[in-house]
C-alpha positions, 0 to 999 in steps of 0.5 A: 791426768793423761788422756788417750785414745784407742779403738779396740774390743773391750773384752782384750783390754788388759786394764786396771779397769773398763768401764761400760754402760747399763741401760734402763731396766738392765740393758747391756750397752754394746761394750758391755754386752761383748764383755758379758759374751766374753765371761760366759753371761757373767755381767747378765747374771749379774743385772738379771739379780738386781744388782744394777738395773741402769739408772743414771747415776749408778755404778758397780765397780766388780772385781776379777771377772772371769775370762777378761783381761782387766783387772776390774770392770765398772758398770754405769747407769745410763737410764733409758736408752731413747732419753740418752741426750747431752745431760744424761751422757755427761751424767753418765762420765760423771758417775764414772769419773765419781767412781774411779775417783775414790777406786784404786785403779791407776788408768781406766778404759772408757767405752761410754763414748761408744753410746749413741747420744742424740744430735752428737758425734763421737768428737763431742763425746770424747771432748765432753767426757775429756773435759768432764773426767778433769773439772771434776777430779778438781780439788782445792786444797792448797790452805788446807794442812791436815794431811788426813783431809787430802785424799789419795788420787790414784787415777793417773790416765784414762783411754777413751774408746772409738768405735774404728781406727779411722776414728783415731785421729779426730778422737785424740784432738777431741780429748785434747780440746776437752782436756784443755778447757777442764784445766781452763776452767780448774784455773778459774776455779783456783783464783775464785776459791781462794779467799780475798785476803790471797786472791788480791789485784796485785795477786791476779796481775802476778797471775797473768805475768805467771800465764805469760811466762808459761806460753811463749804466744802470750805477754802481759801488762799490768797498769797500776793506779798512777798509770790509770790516773794518766788515762783518766779512769775515774770509775775504776779507780773509785771503786778501788779508792776505799780499799788499801790494795791498789787497782790493777789493769791486767792486759793479757795478749795471746798472738796466736797469728799475724800481728796485724789480724785484729783480736777477740778481746775478753773482758772481765771483772775483777772485784776481788772483794766486794763489800759493797763499799759504802753501800754495805751488804748484809753479812750472811754470805759475803764471804762468797763475795771473794766470788766477785772476780770470777768474770776475770778468772774466765779471762784467765782460763781462756787465755790459757785455753788459747794459749794450750791450743794454740789457736791460729787468732789473736785474743786481748784479755783486759781484766778490771781488778780492785777491791770494793771497801768502806773507808773514809776515802771511799765513793760515796752515793751521790758521787760524781765521777768522769770515765775514761771515755769522758761521761760522768757517772753518778753512783747512786748505789756503791754496790753497782762498781762492777760496772763502774770498773768493767766501763772504763775497761770497755773503752780501753779495749777500742786501742785493740780495735777488736773483732768483736769484745765481750765481758763477764761479769758477776754484775748483778743478784737480778740475774739469779732472781730472773734466770736461776743459777743454770743459765747466763744472761747475755745482751750484746749490739749486735745480733751476729755475735749474740747468736755466735755465743748462744750457739757456742753455749748449746754447744758446750753445754754451758748455755746463754739466754739473750735477754732485751738491751731495748731504749725503753730500759735507757730511761731508768739510767737518766741523772739529774746531775750526770751524763748517766747513772749507775743504776737504774732501779729495781726493775729489770736491773741485769737488763739496765746495767747491761744498758749502762755497759752498751753506753762504753762498748759504741764503737765495736760489736759487744756482748756481756755475759751477766754470771752471777749466778753461774760463776760459783755454787752455795751451801755444802759443796760451795765451789767456783765452776769455771763458767763460763770458760766452756761457752768461751772456749768453743766461741774461740774454737769456732772462730779459730776455724772460720778464721783456718777457713779463710771466712 
């Protein structure tokens, strides 16, 4: 998809489709009023007749409107003008994208970006629109053979309007950023949607290598099980022991500034399929455990965004990739393993494997002397009980870092919520036979998982995102979401801006 930005009156646009908004109770937006004047009240007559009342989610495609240079006009319902906030705006852009996706128009000029949104400027509106459209037009059909199931996509280009020429440069930058973030989300979705027999630890490593080949400032390194054994990664290797697929530790480095500048480090859980191991999961919906590598997918997606936008900072991505399978060699409840840090871990439940893989990756991150480390993982079902499917769970050992991520999530519309990481919860991880147990019982399961990881992240600023409820959707529209790529990308953009300003 191509995106561009221009300034000009809607009635003069020679394009396949002009998109304008209609507020609740049939009130035309500013751009719609301009069109209405040029076509002698044609639009206002339509809305008075009840063809369009402006409800959120409503759309109406008009063809060959008299007096206009465009082939089509798409009216998009905006809801009540006083309620036009971030959520309402995204809904309007999604409605536009859905209507254009199913139309025959190859291009469109969008005037929704001129609509006032509470506390958000035109830069935010254009970036959000580009990201939303890019993600909305995503389709995963690479494994389908029937051509009838592959719908042709006619739309190739969207032009976003800005009120004045002074805003063109900022608008173009916003469109570039939004499209890059959308593509990063779609990479994460592609990896997540691939089934476990396609997306193996080996495949994730190969995808990281190809990503590095595509971007000159990026390089990838893959550590096999022999190398991990040498490093003493007994926790990660315990997870992979029951699988015929070898584990991989994937290290992806983006260099956007001087080599001696400390990097921001992203660590992702890459369990490409999780049966639960000996602590076998129930059969229902077990197919969705292919999404247990969504944290890893988000690392790759975010690194791609950083490389495409050539952010002036260094970023390291670390992925702990393995399968968790039941086998004669698989780890057992009651086993004690030694992590790379030297701490011993009693495995009370083999389905709490993500934290075992991540703890060695967090220890490995120390060698990069990072400015900050953020890990993301589909770690606990308890996160879904606590927060549902809307919000990431967030914990960390640095109030500053946690606040940065909370703010980035709010700005990106990819929100997180802080959970307490207090010493009282540490009591639940006591073990009679090792330094720490890998589970702390049912109460506060998301928090005790964070406490476990925090024991391996004490040498740097660290935060943990539990994305178990947000990384994919279930049901008839089953699909990876690409989250938290928007939050992480916004955080890195803000870090890059501070770096450029010398702060």
